C-alpha atoms as a printed R data frame, in Angstrom:
    type eleno elety resid chain resno       x       y       z
1   ATOM     1    CA   UNK     A     1  -1.592 -46.377 -20.699
2   ATOM     2    CA   UNK     A     2   0.042 -44.446 -18.480
3   ATOM     3    CA   UNK     A     3   1.658 -42.275 -20.083
4   ATOM     4    CA   UNK     A     4  -1.192 -41.732 -22.127
5   ATOM     5    CA   UNK     A     5  -3.404 -40.784 -18.827
6   ATOM     6    CA   UNK     A     6  -0.823 -38.333 -18.035
7   ATOM     7    CA   UNK     A     7  -0.738 -37.134 -21.504
8   ATOM     8    CA   UNK     A     8  -4.351 -36.922 -21.356
9   ATOM     9    CA   UNK     A     9  -4.622 -34.338 -18.311
10  ATOM    10    CA   UNK     A    10  -2.625 -31.814 -19.852
11  ATOM    11    CA   UNK     A    11  -5.774 -31.059 -21.516
12  ATOM    12    CA   UNK     A    12  -7.589 -30.821 -18.200
13  ATOM    13    CA   UNK     A    13  -9.345 -27.030 -18.896
14  ATOM    14    CA   UNK     A    14  -7.992 -26.428 -22.359
15  ATOM    15    CA   UNK     A    15 -10.060 -29.126 -24.643
16  ATOM    16    CA   UNK     A    16 -13.659 -28.499 -23.716
17  ATOM    17    CA   UNK     A    17 -15.955 -29.539 -24.753
18  ATOM    18    CA   UNK     A    18 -14.014 -32.648 -25.942
19  ATOM    19    CA   UNK     A    19 -12.625 -34.926 -23.346
20  ATOM    20    CA   UNK     A    20  -9.213 -34.945 -22.307
21  ATOM    21    CA   UNK     A    21  -7.568 -37.922 -24.314
22  ATOM    22    CA   UNK     A    22  -4.178 -39.045 -24.192
23  ATOM    23    CA   UNK     A    23  -2.733 -41.403 -27.290
24  ATOM    24    CA   UNK     A    24   0.319 -43.435 -27.228
25  ATOM    25    CA   UNK     A    25   1.898 -45.643 -30.054
26  ATOM    26    CA   UNK     A    26   4.225 -48.633 -29.256
27  ATOM    27    CA   UNK     A    27   5.924 -51.348 -31.591
28  ATOM    28    CA   UNK     A    28   8.515 -53.851 -30.165
29  ATOM    29    CA   UNK     A    29   8.420 -52.340 -27.048
30  ATOM    30    CA   UNK     A    30   9.053 -48.750 -28.028
31  ATOM    31    CA   UNK     A    31   7.167 -45.971 -28.237
32  ATOM    32    CA   UNK     A    32   7.345 -44.259 -31.597
33  ATOM    33    CA   UNK     A    33   4.595 -41.963 -31.278
34  ATOM    34    CA   UNK     A    34   2.401 -39.771 -28.527
35  ATOM    35    CA   UNK     A    35   0.077 -37.241 -28.752
36  ATOM    36    CA   UNK     A    36  -2.891 -35.754 -26.914
37  ATOM    37    CA   UNK     A    37  -5.662 -33.798 -27.724
38  ATOM    38    CA   UNK     A    38  -5.161 -29.998 -29.156
39  ATOM    39    CA   UNK     A    39  -6.474 -27.177 -27.209
40  ATOM    40    CA   UNK     A    40 -10.103 -26.058 -28.387
41  ATOM    41    CA   UNK     A    41 -10.471 -29.836 -28.793
42  ATOM    42    CA   UNK     A    42  -8.993 -30.473 -32.007
43  ATOM    43    CA   UNK     A    43  -6.668 -32.075 -34.000
44  ATOM    44    CA   UNK     A    44  -7.743 -35.323 -31.941
45  ATOM    45    CA   UNK     A    45  -5.229 -37.641 -29.554
46  ATOM    46    CA   UNK     A    46  -4.976 -40.171 -31.814
47  ATOM    47    CA   UNK     A    47  -4.119 -38.007 -35.036
48  ATOM    48    CA   UNK     A    48  -1.359 -36.117 -32.853
49  ATOM    49    CA   UNK     A    49   0.300 -39.640 -32.044
50  ATOM    50    CA   UNK     A    50   0.257 -41.005 -35.616
51  ATOM    51    CA   UNK     A    51   1.304 -37.234 -37.264
52  ATOM    52    CA   UNK     A    52   4.500 -38.191 -39.034
53  ATOM    53    CA   UNK     A    53   5.272 -42.042 -38.013
54  ATOM    54    CA   UNK     A    54   5.365 -45.655 -39.955
55  ATOM    55    CA   UNK     A    55   2.684 -47.827 -37.022
56  ATOM    56    CA   UNK     A    56   2.071 -50.423 -39.065
57  ATOM    57    CA   UNK     A    57   2.295 -53.426 -37.169
58  ATOM    58    CA   UNK     A    58   1.986 -51.343 -33.712
59  ATOM    59    CA   UNK     A    59  -0.444 -50.850 -30.428
60  ATOM    60    CA   UNK     A    60  -1.958 -48.030 -29.981
61  ATOM    61    CA   UNK     A    61  -3.056 -47.603 -26.131
62  ATOM    62    CA   UNK     A    62  -5.966 -44.498 -25.989
63  ATOM    63    CA   UNK     A    63  -7.439 -43.885 -22.789
64  ATOM    64    CA   UNK     A    64 -11.002 -43.022 -24.432
65  ATOM    65    CA   UNK     A    65 -12.556 -45.319 -27.377
66  ATOM    66    CA   UNK     A    66 -11.863 -43.538 -30.264
67  ATOM    67    CA   UNK     A    67 -14.299 -41.711 -32.142
68  ATOM    68    CA   UNK     A    68 -16.597 -43.025 -35.313
69  ATOM    69    CA   UNK     A    69 -18.447 -40.187 -36.367
70  ATOM    70    CA   UNK     A    70 -17.847 -37.404 -38.927
71  ATOM    71    CA   UNK     A    71 -17.674 -33.915 -36.975
72  ATOM    72    CA   UNK     A    72 -15.672 -31.026 -37.573
73  ATOM    73    CA   UNK     A    73 -12.631 -33.907 -38.021
74  ATOM    74    CA   UNK     A    74 -12.856 -37.284 -39.747
75  ATOM    75    CA   UNK     A    75 -12.989 -40.493 -37.253
76  ATOM    76    CA   UNK     A    76  -9.987 -41.348 -35.570
77  ATOM    77    CA   UNK     A    77 -11.123 -45.208 -36.490
78  ATOM    78    CA   UNK     A    78 -10.849 -44.212 -39.509
79  ATOM    79    CA   UNK     A    79  -7.224 -43.006 -38.986
80  ATOM    80    CA   UNK     A    80  -5.832 -45.805 -36.858
81  ATOM    81    CA   UNK     A    81  -7.251 -48.420 -39.362
82  ATOM    82    CA   UNK     A    82  -5.227 -46.636 -42.071
83  ATOM    83    CA   UNK     A    83  -2.118 -46.307 -39.840
84  ATOM    84    CA   UNK     A    84  -2.013 -49.895 -39.655
85  ATOM    85    CA   UNK     A    85  -1.867 -50.257 -36.102
86  ATOM    86    CA   UNK     A    86  -3.044 -54.461 -35.575
87  ATOM    87    CA   UNK     A    87  -4.228 -53.514 -32.085
88  ATOM    88    CA   UNK     A    88  -5.492 -51.006 -30.018
89  ATOM    89    CA   UNK     A    89  -5.451 -50.971 -25.533
90  ATOM    90    CA   UNK     A    90  -8.789 -48.252 -24.333
91  ATOM    91    CA   UNK     A    91  -8.793 -47.404 -20.603
92  ATOM    92    CA   UNK     A    92 -12.870 -46.917 -21.128
93  ATOM    93    CA   UNK     A    93 -15.604 -46.475 -23.672
94  ATOM    94    CA   UNK     A    94 -17.168 -43.222 -24.829
95  ATOM    95    CA   UNK     A    95 -20.942 -42.910 -23.829
96  ATOM    96    CA   UNK     A    96 -21.309 -39.772 -26.507
97  ATOM    97    CA   UNK     A    97 -24.293 -42.065 -28.965
98  ATOM    98    CA   UNK     A    98 -22.234 -40.998 -31.980
99  ATOM    99    CA   UNK     A    99 -19.160 -43.335 -30.300
100 ATOM   100    CA   UNK     A   100 -20.468 -45.800 -28.072
101 ATOM   101    CA   UNK     A   101 -19.069 -48.862 -28.614
102 ATOM   102    CA   UNK     A   102 -19.381 -48.435 -32.622
103 ATOM   103    CA   UNK     A   103 -15.236 -47.497 -32.168
104 ATOM   104    CA   UNK     A   104 -14.933 -50.517 -31.241
105 ATOM   105    CA   UNK     A   105 -16.685 -52.354 -33.677
106 ATOM   106    CA   UNK     A   106 -15.237 -50.453 -36.118
107 ATOM   107    CA   UNK     A   107 -11.946 -51.357 -35.295
108 ATOM   108    CA   UNK     A   108 -12.892 -55.051 -35.142
109 ATOM   109    CA   UNK     A   109 -14.197 -55.315 -38.041
110 ATOM   110    CA   UNK     A   110 -10.799 -54.132 -39.663
111 ATOM   111    CA   UNK     A   111  -9.383 -57.215 -38.411
112 ATOM   112    CA   UNK     A   112  -7.808 -54.722 -35.656
113 ATOM   113    CA   UNK     A   113  -7.494 -56.647 -31.384
114 ATOM   114    CA   UNK     A   114  -9.550 -54.422 -29.592
115 ATOM   115    CA   UNK     A   115  -8.523 -54.750 -25.584
116 ATOM   116    CA   UNK     A   116 -10.737 -52.458 -23.204
117 ATOM   117    CA   UNK     A   117 -10.730 -51.380 -19.341
118 ATOM   118    CA   UNK     A   118  -7.234 -50.888 -19.383
119 ATOM   119    CA   UNK     A   119  -6.572 -48.345 -15.665
120 ATOM   120    CA   UNK     A   120 -10.377 -47.462 -16.211
121 ATOM   121    CA   UNK     A   121 -10.694 -46.024 -12.945
122 ATOM   122    CA   UNK     A   122  -8.078 -44.048 -13.543
123 ATOM   123    CA   UNK     A   123  -9.524 -42.849 -16.887
124 ATOM   124    CA   UNK     A   124 -13.118 -41.874 -15.492
125 ATOM   125    CA   UNK     A   125 -10.943 -40.020 -13.078
126 ATOM   126    CA   UNK     A   126  -9.329 -37.755 -15.848
127 ATOM   127    CA   UNK     A   127 -12.531 -37.417 -17.927
128 ATOM   128    CA   UNK     A   128 -15.238 -37.047 -15.226
129 ATOM   129    CA   UNK     A   129 -16.299 -33.821 -16.783
130 ATOM   130    CA   UNK     A   130 -16.466 -35.113 -19.995
131 ATOM   131    CA   UNK     A   131 -18.093 -38.620 -18.904
132 ATOM   132    CA   UNK     A   132 -20.513 -36.271 -16.341
133 ATOM   133    CA   UNK     A   133 -21.690 -33.662 -19.386
134 ATOM   134    CA   UNK     A   134 -22.549 -36.698 -21.220
135 ATOM   135    CA   UNK     A   135 -24.392 -38.767 -18.731
136 ATOM   136    CA   UNK     A   136 -25.844 -35.900 -16.756
137 ATOM   137    CA   UNK     A   137 -26.537 -32.931 -19.239
138 ATOM   138    CA   UNK     A   138 -24.051 -30.753 -16.842
139 ATOM   139    CA   UNK     A   139 -20.381 -30.206 -16.090
140 ATOM   140    CA   UNK     A   140 -18.251 -31.507 -13.191
141 ATOM   141    CA   UNK     A   141 -19.229 -28.836 -10.511
142 ATOM   142    CA   UNK     A   142 -15.566 -28.380  -7.680
143 ATOM   143    CA   UNK     A   143 -16.654 -26.062  -5.108
144 ATOM   144    CA   UNK     A   144 -13.721 -24.525  -3.364
145 ATOM   145    CA   UNK     A   145 -14.112 -22.824   0.384
146 ATOM   146    CA   UNK     A   146 -11.375 -21.053   2.081
147 ATOM   147    CA   UNK     A   147 -12.479 -20.335   5.267
148 ATOM   148    CA   UNK     A   148 -10.451 -19.589   8.884
149 ATOM   149    CA   UNK     A   149 -10.974 -22.478  11.269
150 ATOM   150    CA   UNK     A   150 -14.202 -22.024  12.183
151 ATOM   151    CA   UNK     A   151 -15.279 -22.066   8.881
152 ATOM   152    CA   UNK     A   152 -15.371 -18.037   8.391
153 ATOM   153    CA   UNK     A   153 -14.409 -16.540   4.727
154 ATOM   154    CA   UNK     A   154 -14.919 -12.601   6.500
155 ATOM   155    CA   UNK     A   155 -15.106 -10.893   9.756
156 ATOM   156    CA   UNK     A   156 -18.316  -9.142  10.634
157 ATOM   157    CA   UNK     A   157 -16.849  -5.811   8.422
158 ATOM   158    CA   UNK     A   158 -16.338  -7.858   5.692
159 ATOM   159    CA   UNK     A   159 -12.519  -7.948   5.712
160 ATOM   160    CA   UNK     A   160 -11.540 -11.048   3.752
161 ATOM   161    CA   UNK     A   161  -7.889 -10.567   2.040
162 ATOM   162    CA   UNK     A   162  -6.717 -12.380   2.852
163 ATOM   163    CA   UNK     A   163  -7.688 -15.585   5.354
164 ATOM   164    CA   UNK     A   164  -5.489 -18.532   3.484
165 ATOM   165    CA   UNK     A   165  -1.801 -17.784   2.776
166 ATOM   166    CA   UNK     A   166   0.082 -17.624  -1.002
167 ATOM   167    CA   UNK     A   167   0.982 -20.827  -1.049
168 ATOM   168    CA   UNK     A   168  -2.966 -21.678  -1.013
169 ATOM   169    CA   UNK     A   169  -3.728 -18.633  -3.376
170 ATOM   170    CA   UNK     A   170  -1.250 -20.547  -5.889
171 ATOM   171    CA   UNK     A   171  -2.324 -23.729  -5.026
172 ATOM   172    CA   UNK     A   172  -6.149 -22.201  -6.477
173 ATOM   173    CA   UNK     A   173  -4.769 -20.596  -9.587
174 ATOM   174    CA   UNK     A   174  -3.696 -24.067 -10.669
175 ATOM   175    CA   UNK     A   175  -7.043 -25.406  -9.651
176 ATOM   176    CA   UNK     A   176  -8.106 -22.584 -12.090
177 ATOM   177    CA   UNK     A   177  -6.241 -23.720 -14.585
178 ATOM   178    CA   UNK     A   178  -7.347 -27.329 -14.737
179 ATOM   179    CA   UNK     A   179 -10.801 -25.862 -14.766
180 ATOM   180    CA   UNK     A   180 -12.848 -25.369 -17.938
181 ATOM   181    CA   UNK     A   181 -14.807 -22.047 -16.085
182 ATOM   182    CA   UNK     A   182 -14.247 -20.633 -12.856
183 ATOM   183    CA   UNK     A   183 -18.084 -19.380 -11.088
184 ATOM   184    CA   UNK     A   184 -18.990 -17.202  -8.315
185 ATOM   185    CA   UNK     A   185 -21.602 -15.323  -7.503
186 ATOM   186    CA   UNK     A   186 -22.670 -11.610  -7.782
187 ATOM   187    CA   UNK     A   187 -21.786 -11.229  -3.937
188 ATOM   188    CA   UNK     A   188 -18.706 -12.120  -4.230
189 ATOM   189    CA   UNK     A   189 -17.923  -9.916  -7.317
190 ATOM   190    CA   UNK     A   190 -19.449  -6.905  -5.317
191 ATOM   191    CA   UNK     A   191 -17.104  -7.785  -2.107
192 ATOM   192    CA   UNK     A   192 -13.696  -8.366  -3.555
193 ATOM   193    CA   UNK     A   193 -13.784  -6.986  -7.611
194 ATOM   194    CA   UNK     A   194 -12.387  -9.735  -8.308
195 ATOM   195    CA   UNK     A   195 -10.774 -10.821 -11.915
196 ATOM   196    CA   UNK     A   196 -11.066 -14.548 -11.632
197 ATOM   197    CA   UNK     A   197  -7.884 -15.167 -14.101
198 ATOM   198    CA   UNK     A   198  -5.316 -17.956 -13.741
199 ATOM   199    CA   UNK     A   199  -1.741 -15.604 -12.989
200 ATOM   200    CA   UNK     A   200   1.656 -16.592 -12.167
201 ATOM   201    CA   UNK     A   201   1.549 -20.070 -14.074
202 ATOM   202    CA   UNK     A   202   2.439 -18.720 -17.698
203 ATOM   203    CA   UNK     A   203  -1.479 -20.329 -19.406
204 ATOM   204    CA   UNK     A   204  -2.150 -19.855 -22.609
205 ATOM   205    CA   UNK     A   205  -5.997 -20.446 -22.282
206 ATOM   206    CA   UNK     A   206  -7.721 -18.851 -19.683
207 ATOM   207    CA   UNK     A   207 -10.706 -20.958 -18.085
208 ATOM   208    CA   UNK     A   208 -14.257 -18.813 -18.838
209 ATOM   209    CA   UNK     A   209 -15.850 -16.524 -15.979
210 ATOM   210    CA   UNK     A   210 -19.077 -16.897 -15.260
211 ATOM   211    CA   UNK     A   211 -20.858 -14.957 -12.892
212 ATOM   212    CA   UNK     A   212 -24.458 -15.978 -11.493
213 ATOM   213    CA   UNK     A   213 -26.649 -13.761 -10.582
214 ATOM   214    CA   UNK     A   214 -30.338 -13.035 -10.991
215 ATOM   215    CA   UNK     A   215 -30.600  -9.324 -11.462
216 ATOM   216    CA   UNK     A   216 -26.880  -8.939 -12.595
217 ATOM   217    CA   UNK     A   217 -27.125  -6.366 -10.049
218 ATOM   218    CA   UNK     A   218 -23.384  -5.533  -9.503
219 ATOM   219    CA   UNK     A   219 -20.143  -3.566 -11.155
220 ATOM   220    CA   UNK     A   220 -17.843  -5.950 -13.025
221 ATOM   221    CA   UNK     A   221 -15.181  -3.602 -13.339
222 ATOM   222    CA   UNK     A   222 -12.187  -5.589 -13.341
223 ATOM   223    CA   UNK     A   223 -13.884  -9.184 -14.923
224 ATOM   224    CA   UNK     A   224 -15.026  -6.354 -17.906
225 ATOM   225    CA   UNK     A   225 -11.215  -4.905 -17.849
226 ATOM   226    CA   UNK     A   226  -9.922  -8.237 -18.299
227 ATOM   227    CA   UNK     A   227 -12.088  -9.931 -21.311
228 ATOM   228    CA   UNK     A   228  -8.974  -9.833 -23.560
229 ATOM   229    CA   UNK     A   229  -7.313 -12.197 -21.221
230 ATOM   230    CA   UNK     A   230 -10.880 -14.520 -20.786
231 ATOM   231    CA   UNK     A   231 -14.708 -15.303 -21.696
232 ATOM   232    CA   UNK     A   232 -17.430 -13.705 -19.625
233 ATOM   233    CA   UNK     A   233 -20.383 -15.014 -19.273
234 ATOM   234    CA   UNK     A   234 -23.277 -14.004 -17.252
235 ATOM   235    CA   UNK     A   235 -25.945 -15.847 -15.948
236 ATOM   236    CA   UNK     A   236 -29.007 -14.217 -15.474
237 ATOM   237    CA   UNK     A   237 -32.624 -14.090 -14.451
238 ATOM   238    CA   UNK     A   238 -35.832 -13.803 -16.844
239 ATOM   239    CA   UNK     A   239 -35.885 -10.153 -15.199
240 ATOM   240    CA   UNK     A   240 -32.080  -8.799 -15.221
241 ATOM   241    CA   UNK     A   241 -31.551  -5.971 -17.526
242 ATOM   242    CA   UNK     A   242 -28.280  -7.298 -19.245
243 ATOM   243    CA   UNK     A   243 -28.342  -4.233 -21.802
244 ATOM   244    CA   UNK     A   244 -25.270  -2.571 -20.250
245 ATOM   245    CA   UNK     A   245 -22.903  -5.779 -19.758
246 ATOM   246    CA   UNK     A   246 -23.790  -6.733 -23.639
247 ATOM   247    CA   UNK     A   247 -22.785  -3.348 -24.295
248 ATOM   248    CA   UNK     A   248 -19.022  -4.499 -22.746
249 ATOM   249    CA   UNK     A   249 -18.967  -6.942 -24.457
250 ATOM   250    CA   UNK     A   250 -19.725  -9.356 -22.196
251 ATOM   251    CA   UNK     A   251 -22.280 -13.043 -22.933
252 ATOM   252    CA   UNK     A   252 -25.538 -13.103 -21.050
253 ATOM   253    CA   UNK     A   253 -27.243 -16.762 -20.805
254 ATOM   254    CA   UNK     A   254 -30.943 -16.162 -19.679
255 ATOM   255    CA   UNK     A   255 -31.595 -18.884 -16.928
256 ATOM   256    CA   UNK     A   256 -34.825 -20.252 -14.575
257 ATOM   257    CA   UNK     A   257 -35.134 -18.896 -11.575
258 ATOM   258    CA   UNK     A   258 -36.316 -20.182  -8.361
259 ATOM   259    CA   UNK     A   259 -37.942 -17.600  -5.788
260 ATOM   260    CA   UNK     A   260 -34.750 -15.036  -5.191
261 ATOM   261    CA   UNK     A   261 -32.012 -17.378  -6.639
262 ATOM   262    CA   UNK     A   262 -31.268 -18.716  -9.879
263 ATOM   263    CA   UNK     A   263 -32.389 -22.709 -10.608
264 ATOM   264    CA   UNK     A   264 -28.870 -23.925 -10.025
265 ATOM   265    CA   UNK     A   265 -29.662 -27.211 -11.978
266 ATOM   266    CA   UNK     A   266 -31.129 -25.186 -15.035
267 ATOM   267    CA   UNK     A   267 -27.910 -22.849 -14.757
268 ATOM   268    CA   UNK     A   268 -25.506 -25.688 -14.955
269 ATOM   269    CA   UNK     A   269 -28.042 -27.779 -17.824
270 ATOM   270    CA   UNK     A   270 -27.218 -24.173 -19.666
271 ATOM   271    CA   UNK     A   271 -23.864 -23.994 -18.873
272 ATOM   272    CA   UNK     A   272 -23.284 -27.549 -20.525
273 ATOM   273    CA   UNK     A   273 -25.272 -26.684 -23.702
274 ATOM   274    CA   UNK     A   274 -22.663 -24.376 -23.921
275 ATOM   275    CA   UNK     A   275 -19.933 -27.233 -23.812
276 ATOM   276    CA   UNK     A   276 -18.310 -26.836 -20.645
277 ATOM   277    CA   UNK     A   277 -17.159 -29.947 -19.070
278 ATOM   278    CA   UNK     A   278 -15.356 -28.967 -15.834
279 ATOM   279    CA   UNK     A   279 -16.615 -25.832 -13.785
280 ATOM   280    CA   UNK     A   280 -14.612 -24.300 -10.836
281 ATOM   281    CA   UNK     A   281 -16.961 -22.561  -8.341
282 ATOM   282    CA   UNK     A   282 -15.278 -20.490  -5.802
283 ATOM   283    CA   UNK     A   283 -18.181 -18.691  -3.955
284 ATOM   284    CA   UNK     A   284 -19.828 -17.056  -2.124
285 ATOM   285    CA   UNK     A   285 -21.915 -18.695   0.567
286 ATOM   286    CA   UNK     A   286 -25.298 -18.495  -0.970
287 ATOM   287    CA   UNK     A   287 -24.401 -19.700  -4.157
288 ATOM   288    CA   UNK     A   288 -22.724 -22.687  -2.276
289 ATOM   289    CA   UNK     A   289 -25.904 -23.327  -0.376
290 ATOM   290    CA   UNK     A   290 -27.394 -23.420  -4.125
291 ATOM   291    CA   UNK     A   291 -25.436 -25.872  -5.334
292 ATOM   292    CA   UNK     A   292 -25.464 -28.011  -2.169
293 ATOM   293    CA   UNK     A   293 -29.112 -27.971  -1.594
294 ATOM   294    CA   UNK     A   294 -29.593 -29.285  -5.950
295 ATOM   295    CA   UNK     A   295 -26.803 -31.657  -5.547
296 ATOM   296    CA   UNK     A   296 -24.988 -30.159  -7.756
297 ATOM   297    CA   UNK     A   297 -21.390 -30.520  -5.890
298 ATOM   298    CA   UNK     A   298 -19.424 -33.636  -7.331
299 ATOM   299    CA   UNK     A   299 -15.911 -32.335  -5.454
300 ATOM   300    CA   UNK     A   300 -15.260 -30.294  -2.275
301 ATOM   301    CA   UNK     A   301 -11.806 -28.290  -1.819
302 ATOM   302    CA   UNK     A   302 -11.088 -27.289   1.274
303 ATOM   303    CA   UNK     A   303  -8.383 -24.634   2.724
304 ATOM   304    CA   UNK     A   304  -8.550 -24.235   6.278
305 ATOM   305    CA   UNK     A   305  -6.005 -21.627   7.698
306 ATOM   306    CA   UNK     A   306  -5.260 -21.034  11.509
307 ATOM   307    CA   UNK     A   307  -7.057 -17.997  12.572
308 ATOM   308    CA   UNK     A   308 -10.735 -18.179  13.969
309 ATOM   309    CA   UNK     A   309 -13.035 -15.268  13.444
310 ATOM   310    CA   UNK     A   310 -16.154 -16.003  15.788
311 ATOM   311    CA   UNK     A   311 -19.814 -16.024  15.455
312 ATOM   312    CA   UNK     A   312 -20.101 -12.593  13.960
313 ATOM   313    CA   UNK     A   313 -17.922 -13.360  10.805
314 ATOM   314    CA   UNK     A   314 -19.482 -14.137   7.178
315 ATOM   315    CA   UNK     A   315 -20.139 -18.258   6.961
316 ATOM   316    CA   UNK     A   316 -18.716 -20.240   3.851
317 ATOM   317    CA   UNK     A   317 -22.056 -21.275   2.635
318 ATOM   318    CA   UNK     A   318 -25.057 -19.968   3.196
319 ATOM   319    CA   UNK     A   319 -28.279 -20.578   4.968
320 ATOM   320    CA   UNK     A   320 -29.637 -24.071   3.506
321 ATOM   321    CA   UNK     A   321 -32.894 -24.895   5.438
322 ATOM   322    CA   UNK     A   322 -31.762 -28.457   7.078
323 ATOM   323    CA   UNK     A   323 -33.498 -29.492  10.152
324 ATOM   324    CA   UNK     A   324 -32.144 -33.096  10.412
325 ATOM   325    CA   UNK     A   325 -28.577 -34.295   9.909
326 ATOM   326    CA   UNK     A   326 -30.066 -36.968   7.618
327 ATOM   327    CA   UNK     A   327 -30.866 -34.228   4.850
328 ATOM   328    CA   UNK     A   328 -27.381 -32.563   4.601
329 ATOM   329    CA   UNK     A   329 -24.779 -33.341   1.614
330 ATOM   330    CA   UNK     A   330 -22.476 -35.604   2.709
331 ATOM   331    CA   UNK     A   331 -18.809 -35.818   1.637
332 ATOM   332    CA   UNK     A   332 -16.294 -38.500   1.581
333 ATOM   333    CA   UNK     A   333 -12.578 -37.680   2.264
334 ATOM   334    CA   UNK     A   334 -10.173 -38.305  -0.237
335 ATOM   335    CA   UNK     A   335  -6.695 -36.870   0.708
336 ATOM   336    CA   UNK     A   336  -5.509 -34.324   3.008
337 ATOM   337    CA   UNK     A   337  -1.719 -31.996   3.364
338 ATOM   338    CA   UNK     A   338  -0.542 -29.239   4.154
339 ATOM   339    CA   UNK     A   339   0.104 -26.082   2.046
340 ATOM   340    CA   UNK     A   340   2.231 -24.063   3.459
341 ATOM   341    CA   UNK     A   341   0.192 -22.319   6.553
342 ATOM   342    CA   UNK     A   342  -2.965 -23.552   5.528
343 ATOM   343    CA   UNK     A   343  -4.467 -26.887   5.658
344 ATOM   344    CA   UNK     A   344  -5.967 -28.526   2.170
345 ATOM   345    CA   UNK     A   345  -8.490 -31.168   2.523
346 ATOM   346    CA   UNK     A   346 -10.521 -32.878  -0.867
347 ATOM   347    CA   UNK     A   347 -14.135 -34.550  -0.860
348 ATOM   348    CA   UNK     A   348 -15.900 -36.739  -2.990
349 ATOM   349    CA   UNK     A   349 -19.348 -37.340  -3.602
350 ATOM   350    CA   UNK     A   350 -20.509 -40.793  -1.931
């Protein structure tokens, strides 16, 4: 199962809207087949692992309950039954209503032994994006903050390149690659004119670039110019003029507004409807504050640099209107490590 989990992680950021599943086929203590969900979500891991082998009498180790419904591909339970495996070991059940429990029942009715719950916690952590989309109709959200020691992301004049060092920036690119989409607000686009692509990693599948802006009042020169590398989605409010961007090939997504900002929950529902399971938010401060206020941040990854910018600098998170500590979002520390000259720390929702 450890090998199956490792294989499944290869699909992070590459298989949405499907889960990143891994599968290993073992007979007489020897691995005879292995596979993981292919880019774009198909073929599925079980089909990949069974390709070209005789699995008669073997055990299949799968990180998620095999699918039991006809979609764009036949059910994986049928492939497992036809292969001749006698035992299927699964890490976690699939909450998708089309599958939930049905995959196990079909296998057992075919005379195959089914074992469930092996290394379940690890599988849930690996597939948390898919599971969150299935159970909450929204993607799993990681908020990345790269700040000075006193929590600033720019000087009073707006200078921000670079607060953290090259090692931290490379680590951020690796994180982008493991998510389905990179999300920023309009302020970040105006200030930095970013491309938001994964660079220096040799990836063949780029994450979707998503910009949240109620009025779409910005120029996106770098984003538009790099559309041949990665899709560009623009989440906007009901009063935005989208014609300029649609003419340039961007996809526009109408979202509800909440005051002067987009309704963060409605935006996440809309992104989920389009298949996203894991979103990597890189700010800026107003967008970070809206996601935190709406209790939509599942994980915070912070990079803290050893410099101080003072109170006149731009804070990493915008105003949240908090008057009591008890109302502040709290996270639990997962781990820390040094990345070049900076400190990286990861926090998970309680």
